[in-house]
C-alpha positions as CSV (number, residue, x, y, z in Angstrom):
1,X,-10.3,-21.8,-30.4
2,X,-7.4,-19.3,-31.6
3,X,-4.2,-20.5,-29.0
4,X,-2.1,-17.7,-30.8
5,X,-4.4,-14.8,-28.9
6,X,-5.1,-16.7,-26.0
7,X,-0.8,-17.0,-25.5
8,X,-0.7,-13.5,-26.1
9,X,-3.2,-12.5,-23.6
10,X,-1.0,-14.9,-21.2
11,X,2.1,-13.0,-22.0
12,X,0.7,-9.8,-21.4
13,X,-0.8,-11.0,-18.0
14,X,2.7,-12.2,-17.1
15,X,4.7,-9.0,-18.2
16,X,2.1,-6.9,-15.9
17,X,3.0,-9.2,-12.9
18,X,6.6,-9.2,-13.1
19,X,6.2,-5.5,-13.5
20,X,4.6,-4.9,-10.2
21,X,6.0,-7.3,-8.3
22,X,9.0,-4.7,-7.3
23,X,6.2,-2.4,-6.4
24,X,4.2,-5.2,-4.0
25,X,7.4,-5.8,-2.2
26,X,7.8,-1.8,-1.3
27,X,3.9,-2.2,-0.2
28,X,4.9,-4.9,2.3
29,X,8.2,-3.1,3.5
30,X,6.2,0.0,4.3
31,X,3.8,-1.5,6.9
32,X,0.3,-1.4,5.0
33,X,-0.2,-4.6,5.2
34,X,0.0,-4.8,8.9
35,X,-2.1,-1.7,9.2
36,X,-5.0,-3.0,7.0
37,X,-4.8,-6.1,9.5
38,X,-5.4,-4.3,12.4
39,X,-8.3,-2.1,10.4
40,X,-9.9,-5.4,9.5
41,X,-9.0,-6.9,12.9
42,X,-10.6,-3.7,14.9
43,X,-13.2,-3.3,12.4
44,X,-14.5,-7.2,13.5
45,X,-14.2,-6.7,16.6
46,X,-16.6,-3.7,16.7
47,X,-18.9,-6.0,14.3
48,X,-19.0,-8.6,16.9
49,X,-19.7,-6.2,19.8
50,X,-22.3,-4.7,17.7
51,X,-24.0,-8.2,16.9
52,X,-24.7,-8.9,20.7
53,X,-27.0,-5.6,20.7
54,X,-28.6,-4.9,17.5
55,X,-31.3,-2.2,17.6
56,X,-34.7,-3.5,16.9
57,X,-35.2,-1.0,14.3
58,X,-31.9,-1.4,12.9
59,X,-32.1,-1.5,8.8
60,X,-30.2,-5.0,8.2
61,X,-31.9,-5.2,4.7
62,X,-30.8,-1.8,3.7
63,X,-27.3,-2.5,4.9
64,X,-26.8,-5.7,3.6
65,X,-28.1,-4.5,-0.1
66,X,-25.4,-1.4,0.2
67,X,-23.0,-3.8,1.5
68,X,-23.3,-6.9,-1.1
69,X,-24.5,-4.7,-4.4
70,X,-20.7,-3.6,-5.3
71,X,-19.8,-7.4,-5.4
72,X,-22.7,-8.3,-7.1
73,X,-23.0,-5.7,-9.8
74,X,-19.0,-5.2,-10.4
75,X,-17.7,-7.2,-13.1
76,X,-14.0,-6.1,-13.9
77,X,-12.7,-7.4,-17.1
78,X,-8.8,-7.2,-17.5
79,X,-8.2,-7.0,-21.4
80,X,-4.6,-6.0,-21.4
81,X,-5.3,-4.4,-25.1
82,X,-3.1,-1.2,-25.9
83,X,-3.9,1.4,-28.6
84,X,-2.0,-0.6,-31.3
85,X,-4.1,-3.5,-30.8
86,X,-6.8,-1.3,-33.2
87,X,-4.3,-1.6,-35.9
88,X,-2.7,-4.9,-35.1
89,X,-5.2,-6.9,-33.8
90,X,-8.4,-5.9,-35.2
91,X,-8.2,-7.6,-38.6
92,X,-8.4,-11.2,-36.1
93,X,-11.4,-9.4,-34.3
94,X,-13.4,-12.6,-35.0
95,X,-10.9,-14.9,-32.9
96,X,-11.0,-12.4,-30.1
97,X,-13.7,-14.6,-27.9
98,X,-10.4,-16.6,-27.2
99,X,-8.4,-13.7,-26.0
100,X,-10.8,-12.2,-23.6
101,X,-12.9,-15.6,-22.5
102,X,-9.9,-16.2,-19.8
103,X,-10.0,-12.2,-18.4
104,X,-14.0,-12.7,-18.0
105,X,-13.9,-16.0,-16.2
106,X,-11.1,-14.4,-14.1
107,X,-13.0,-11.6,-13.2
108,X,-16.5,-13.0,-12.5
109,X,-14.5,-15.8,-10.3
110,X,-12.4,-12.9,-8.5
111,X,-15.8,-10.8,-7.8
112,X,-18.4,-13.8,-6.8
113,X,-15.7,-15.0,-4.4
114,X,-15.3,-11.4,-3.1
115,X,-19.4,-11.1,-2.8
116,X,-18.9,-14.7,-1.0
117,X,-16.6,-13.2,1.5
118,X,-19.0,-10.1,1.6
119,X,-22.0,-12.5,2.2
120,X,-20.1,-14.7,4.7
121,X,-19.3,-11.3,7.0
122,X,-23.0,-10.0,6.7
123,X,-24.6,-13.5,7.4
124,X,-24.4,-13.0,11.1
125,X,-26.5,-9.9,11.0
126,X,-28.9,-11.3,8.4
127,X,-30.2,-14.1,10.9
128,X,-30.6,-11.2,13.7
129,X,-33.8,-10.2,11.3
130,X,-36.4,-12.1,10.0
131,X,-33.8,-13.8,7.2
132,X,-36.7,-15.8,5.4
133,X,-34.1,-17.7,3.7
134,X,-31.1,-19.7,4.5
135,X,-28.2,-18.0,3.7
136,X,-26.2,-20.5,1.6
137,X,-29.4,-20.6,-0.6
138,X,-28.7,-17.1,-1.0
139,X,-25.2,-17.9,-2.2
140,X,-26.3,-20.2,-4.4
141,X,-29.0,-17.7,-5.7
142,X,-26.0,-15.2,-6.5
143,X,-25.1,-17.6,-9.4
144,X,-27.4,-16.4,-12.2
145,X,-27.7,-13.1,-10.7
146,X,-23.8,-12.9,-11.1
147,X,-23.6,-14.4,-14.5
148,X,-26.6,-12.0,-15.5
149,X,-24.7,-8.6,-14.5
150,X,-21.7,-10.3,-16.3
151,X,-23.5,-10.5,-19.5
152,X,-25.3,-7.0,-19.1
153,X,-21.8,-5.2,-18.3
154,X,-20.1,-6.6,-21.8
155,X,-23.2,-5.2,-23.4
156,X,-23.0,-1.7,-21.9
157,X,-19.1,-2.0,-23.1
158,X,-20.5,-2.7,-26.5
159,X,-22.8,0.3,-27.0
160,X,-22.1,2.9,-29.5
161,X,-22.6,6.1,-26.6
162,X,-21.2,6.6,-23.9
163,X,-24.3,8.7,-22.3
164,X,-26.5,5.3,-23.2
165,X,-23.9,3.7,-21.3
166,X,-24.1,5.2,-18.4
167,X,-27.8,5.2,-18.2
168,X,-27.8,1.6,-18.7
169,X,-25.4,0.9,-15.9
170,X,-27.5,3.2,-13.5
171,X,-30.5,0.5,-14.6
172,X,-28.6,-2.3,-14.1
173,X,-27.5,-1.1,-10.5
174,X,-30.9,-0.1,-9.5
175,X,-32.6,-3.5,-10.9
176,X,-29.9,-5.6,-9.2
177,X,-30.1,-3.5,-5.7
178,X,-34.1,-4.1,-6.1
179,X,-33.5,-7.9,-6.5
180,X,-30.8,-8.2,-4.2
181,X,-33.1,-6.3,-1.4
182,X,-36.5,-8.4,-2.2
183,X,-33.9,-11.1,-1.9
184,X,-32.6,-10.4,1.7
185,X,-36.3,-10.0,2.9
186,X,-38.8,-11.9,1.3
187,X,-39.1,-15.9,0.6
188,X,-36.5,-17.4,-2.1
189,X,-39.3,-18.2,-4.9
190,X,-40.7,-14.4,-5.0
191,X,-37.5,-13.1,-5.2
192,X,-36.8,-15.6,-7.7
193,X,-39.7,-14.7,-9.7
194,X,-39.1,-10.8,-9.2
195,X,-35.3,-11.7,-10.3
196,X,-36.9,-13.1,-13.7
197,X,-39.1,-10.5,-14.4
198,X,-36.1,-7.9,-14.0
199,X,-34.1,-9.8,-16.0
200,X,-36.3,-10.3,-18.7
201,X,-37.2,-6.3,-18.6
202,X,-33.6,-5.6,-18.7
203,X,-33.1,-8.2,-21.4
204,X,-35.6,-6.5,-23.5
205,X,-33.9,-2.8,-22.9
206,X,-30.6,-4.1,-23.4
207,X,-31.6,-5.0,-27.3
208,X,-32.4,-1.3,-27.9
209,X,-29.5,1.0,-28.3
210,X,-26.7,0.7,-31.2
211,X,-23.9,-1.9,-30.4
212,X,-20.3,-2.5,-31.2
213,X,-19.3,-5.8,-32.4
214,X,-16.2,-5.8,-30.5
215,X,-15.9,-2.8,-28.1
216,X,-12.1,-1.8,-29.1
217,X,-11.9,1.6,-27.6
218,X,-13.9,0.9,-24.3
219,X,-11.6,-2.0,-23.7
220,X,-8.7,0.1,-24.1
221,X,-10.2,2.7,-22.0
222,X,-10.8,0.4,-19.2
223,X,-7.8,-0.9,-19.2
224,X,-5.7,2.3,-19.2
225,X,-8.1,3.1,-16.2
226,X,-7.0,-0.2,-14.3
227,X,-3.5,0.7,-14.8
228,X,-3.6,4.0,-13.5
229,X,-5.8,3.5,-10.5
230,X,-3.1,0.6,-9.6
231,X,-0.1,2.8,-10.4
232,X,-1.3,5.3,-8.0
233,X,-2.1,2.8,-5.0
234,X,1.5,1.8,-5.4
235,X,2.9,5.5,-5.6
236,X,1.3,6.1,-1.8
237,X,4.4,3.9,-1.3
238,X,7.2,4.6,-3.8
239,X,7.9,6.6,-6.8
240,X,6.2,5.1,-10.0
241,X,6.2,5.6,-13.9
242,X,2.7,7.6,-15.1
243,X,1.1,5.1,-17.4
244,X,-1.0,6.4,-19.7
245,X,-2.9,10.0,-19.8
246,X,-4.8,11.2,-16.7
247,X,-8.5,11.2,-17.0
248,X,-10.2,14.4,-16.4
249,X,-13.5,15.0,-14.9
250,X,-15.8,18.0,-14.8
251,X,-17.8,18.0,-11.7
252,X,-19.0,21.7,-11.5
253,X,-20.3,21.1,-8.0
254,X,-16.3,21.5,-6.7
255,X,-14.3,23.3,-9.4
256,X,-16.2,26.3,-8.6
257,X,-14.2,26.5,-5.7
258,X,-10.8,27.0,-7.5
259,X,-12.6,29.2,-9.9
260,X,-13.3,31.5,-7.0
261,X,-9.7,32.1,-6.2
262,X,-8.7,35.7,-6.8
263,X,-6.5,36.2,-10.3
264,X,-3.1,36.8,-9.0
265,X,0.3,35.5,-8.8
266,X,0.1,34.4,-5.5
267,X,-2.8,31.9,-6.3
268,X,-1.0,30.5,-9.2
269,X,0.0,27.2,-7.6
270,X,-3.4,27.2,-5.1
271,X,-5.6,27.2,-8.9
272,X,-3.2,24.6,-10.3
273,X,-3.6,22.1,-7.6
274,X,-6.9,22.7,-6.9
275,X,-7.9,22.0,-10.3
276,X,-6.0,19.4,-10.3
277,X,-7.4,17.7,-7.1
278,X,-11.1,18.5,-8.3
279,X,-11.0,17.1,-11.7
280,X,-8.5,14.2,-11.5
281,X,-9.4,10.2,-10.2
282,X,-7.6,11.5,-7.1
283,X,-10.5,13.8,-5.8
284,X,-13.0,11.0,-6.8
285,X,-11.2,8.7,-4.5
286,X,-11.7,11.6,-1.8
287,X,-15.3,11.9,-2.5
288,X,-15.7,8.0,-2.5
289,X,-13.8,7.9,0.8
290,X,-15.8,11.3,2.4
291,X,-19.1,9.5,1.5
292,X,-18.0,6.3,2.8
293,X,-17.0,7.8,6.0
294,X,-20.2,9.6,6.7
295,X,-22.3,6.4,5.9
296,X,-20.0,4.5,8.5
297,X,-20.3,7.2,11.0
298,X,-23.8,7.6,11.0
299,X,-24.4,3.6,10.8
300,X,-22.1,2.8,13.8
301,X,-23.4,6.1,15.5
302,X,-27.2,4.8,15.1
303,X,-25.8,1.7,16.5
304,X,-24.5,3.6,19.6
305,X,-21.3,1.3,19.2
306,X,-19.1,2.1,22.1
307,X,-21.6,4.5,23.5
308,X,-20.8,6.7,20.8
309,X,-17.1,6.3,20.8
310,X,-17.0,3.7,17.9
311,X,-18.9,6.5,15.5
312,X,-15.7,8.7,16.4
313,X,-13.3,6.1,15.7
314,X,-14.7,4.9,12.2
315,X,-14.8,8.9,11.2
316,X,-11.1,9.2,12.3
317,X,-10.0,6.0,10.5
318,X,-11.5,7.6,7.3
319,X,-10.1,10.7,7.6
320,X,-6.2,9.3,7.9
321,X,-7.3,6.9,4.7
322,X,-8.3,9.8,3.3
323,X,-5.2,11.8,4.3
324,X,-2.9,9.1,2.9
325,X,-4.7,9.4,-0.7
326,X,-4.1,13.3,-0.7
327,X,-0.7,12.7,-0.2
328,X,-0.2,11.8,-3.8
329,X,-1.0,15.0,-4.9
330,X,2.6,16.1,-4.0
331,X,3.5,14.3,-7.3
332,X,1.4,16.2,-9.9
333,X,3.0,18.4,-11.6
334,X,6.5,17.4,-9.8
335,X,8.5,16.8,-12.9
336,X,6.7,19.5,-15.2
337,X,9.4,21.6,-16.9
338,X,6.9,24.6,-16.6
339,X,7.9,24.8,-12.8
340,X,11.1,26.1,-14.0
341,X,10.0,28.2,-16.8
342,X,7.6,30.5,-15.0
343,X,9.2,32.9,-12.7
344,X,7.5,31.3,-9.3
345,X,9.2,30.2,-6.3
346,X,9.5,26.8,-5.2
347,X,8.3,27.8,-1.7
348,X,5.1,29.4,-3.1
349,X,4.4,25.5,-4.6
350,X,5.1,23.9,-1.7
351,X,2.7,26.3,0.4
352,X,-0.1,26.3,-2.0
353,X,0.0,22.3,-2.3
354,X,-0.5,22.2,1.7
355,X,-2.9,24.7,1.8
356,X,-4.6,22.8,-0.9
357,X,-4.3,19.4,0.8
358,X,-5.0,20.6,4.4
359,X,-8.2,22.3,2.9
360,X,-9.4,19.3,1.3
361,X,-9.0,17.0,4.1
362,X,-10.7,19.5,7.0
363,X,-13.8,19.6,4.3
364,X,-13.4,16.1,4.5
365,X,-13.4,15.8,8.0
366,X,-15.9,18.5,8.6
367,X,-18.6,16.6,6.5
368,X,-17.7,13.1,8.5
369,X,-18.1,15.0,11.9
370,X,-21.3,16.5,11.2
371,X,-22.7,12.9,9.7
372,X,-21.8,11.7,13.5
373,X,-23.0,14.6,15.3
374,X,-26.2,14.4,13.6
375,X,-26.7,11.0,14.6
376,X,-24.9,11.1,18.1
377,X,-26.0,14.6,19.7
378,X,-29.6,13.9,19.7
379,X,-29.0,10.8,22.0
380,X,-27.0,13.3,24.3
381,X,-23.9,11.6,23.3
382,X,-22.0,15.2,23.7
383,X,-18.5,13.8,24.6
384,X,-17.9,11.4,21.7
385,X,-19.0,14.5,19.2
386,X,-17.1,17.0,21.1
387,X,-14.0,14.8,21.2
388,X,-14.2,13.7,17.6
389,X,-14.6,17.4,16.5
390,X,-11.3,18.3,18.4
391,X,-9.9,15.1,17.3
392,X,-10.4,15.8,13.8
393,X,-9.4,19.5,13.7
394,X,-6.2,18.5,15.3
395,X,-5.3,16.1,12.9
396,X,-6.2,18.4,9.8
397,X,-4.5,21.2,11.1
398,X,-1.4,20.1,13.1
399,X,-0.5,16.4,12.5
400,X,-1.0,16.4,8.8
401,X,0.5,19.5,7.7
402,X,3.4,18.7,10.0
403,X,3.9,15.4,8.2
404,X,3.5,16.7,4.5
405,X,6.3,19.1,5.4
406,X,8.3,16.3,6.1
407,X,7.3,14.6,2.9
408,X,7.9,17.8,0.9
409,X,11.2,18.1,2.3
410,X,12.0,14.7,1.4
411,X,10.9,15.2,-2.2
412,X,12.8,18.0,-2.3
413,X,16.3,16.3,-1.0
414,X,15.5,13.5,-3.6
415,X,15.3,15.9,-6.3
416,X,18.4,17.4,-5.6
417,X,20.2,14.2,-5.2
418,X,20.6,14.8,-1.3
419,X,21.1,11.7,0.5
420,X,19.4,11.7,4.1
421,X,22.3,9.6,5.6
């Protein structure tokens, strides 16, 4: 084993931890840990109350599959590789196993521990159903499933073509979901047999695509993406340096809204911030939060948690989380020199930014409300539905704009060097 490469990764990991410690401290001072603990505690209280009256037709297996699948199929790998490594480390490619092995072990261990935690939360609900398998045996059965997913994820990273990588990742997640559903609903020997057949079929299929011996470019892209996500999270609490190039996604199902703006001077900043939101990773975060909020509202509404008020509260929680993420849009183009080149007033920039954020949150809130309304209204829970609509709109059109204006004023004073004291 090449100890020098292993030491190099240890130094890079230590440098990353040292770099992020101050941001973690600021996050702790912001009150976010207390808010997160309150959210978890509230969720557990609602979950315990729900366990006391689970409907007979509740989709226990489907919920368990959806909850456990991300932890089972997710295979993180922090390589700490940078573009310069394709020049300086590529001659030592044969010894890169020593460099990546600790990262692979750490990634598998972390995701497996999170999987066990999710299973422990799901186990009380699992026992409410048929429960054909003792849940500790399911935890043991997850070990070969996790190992198979880790091997498949590494093989996907080595694939030469991005289209093949995406296709095989989709196949792996679909096959894992089917095996997981079988494990939660069938006797262990049947699900084990099905899992072995599915693994054999996928292993044969994974031999077909062209592959690199070592996926330098893919690992560098993943590392840059991991840094961007962490910096974006820390950026919610304090200004942080920009790490790497921002990735852009097409998302034609969203960008048409920006293209629909009239071509005139007053819409310049609206177009800029709308495209920034729709095509960057921030838009993906908002989409995922919206989808998760819709699903949570629908499930809690179907369970009649707190007579429908639980669904309304769950939707409101996701609206607040979405608004926190949308706050990061104010830092996009904040230090761009082109703001001072083009003859556009600063007040127009702030007004356009506020309009984009308000519109995005209102659209997200409307979708979440629609999800819970379709679940609660047929059951006659009209009061929670109406109250949720009022609360969501008040937050989107009154509370958020007021908070966002204060945030923009503070950033403006910071840029001018004005102290709040």
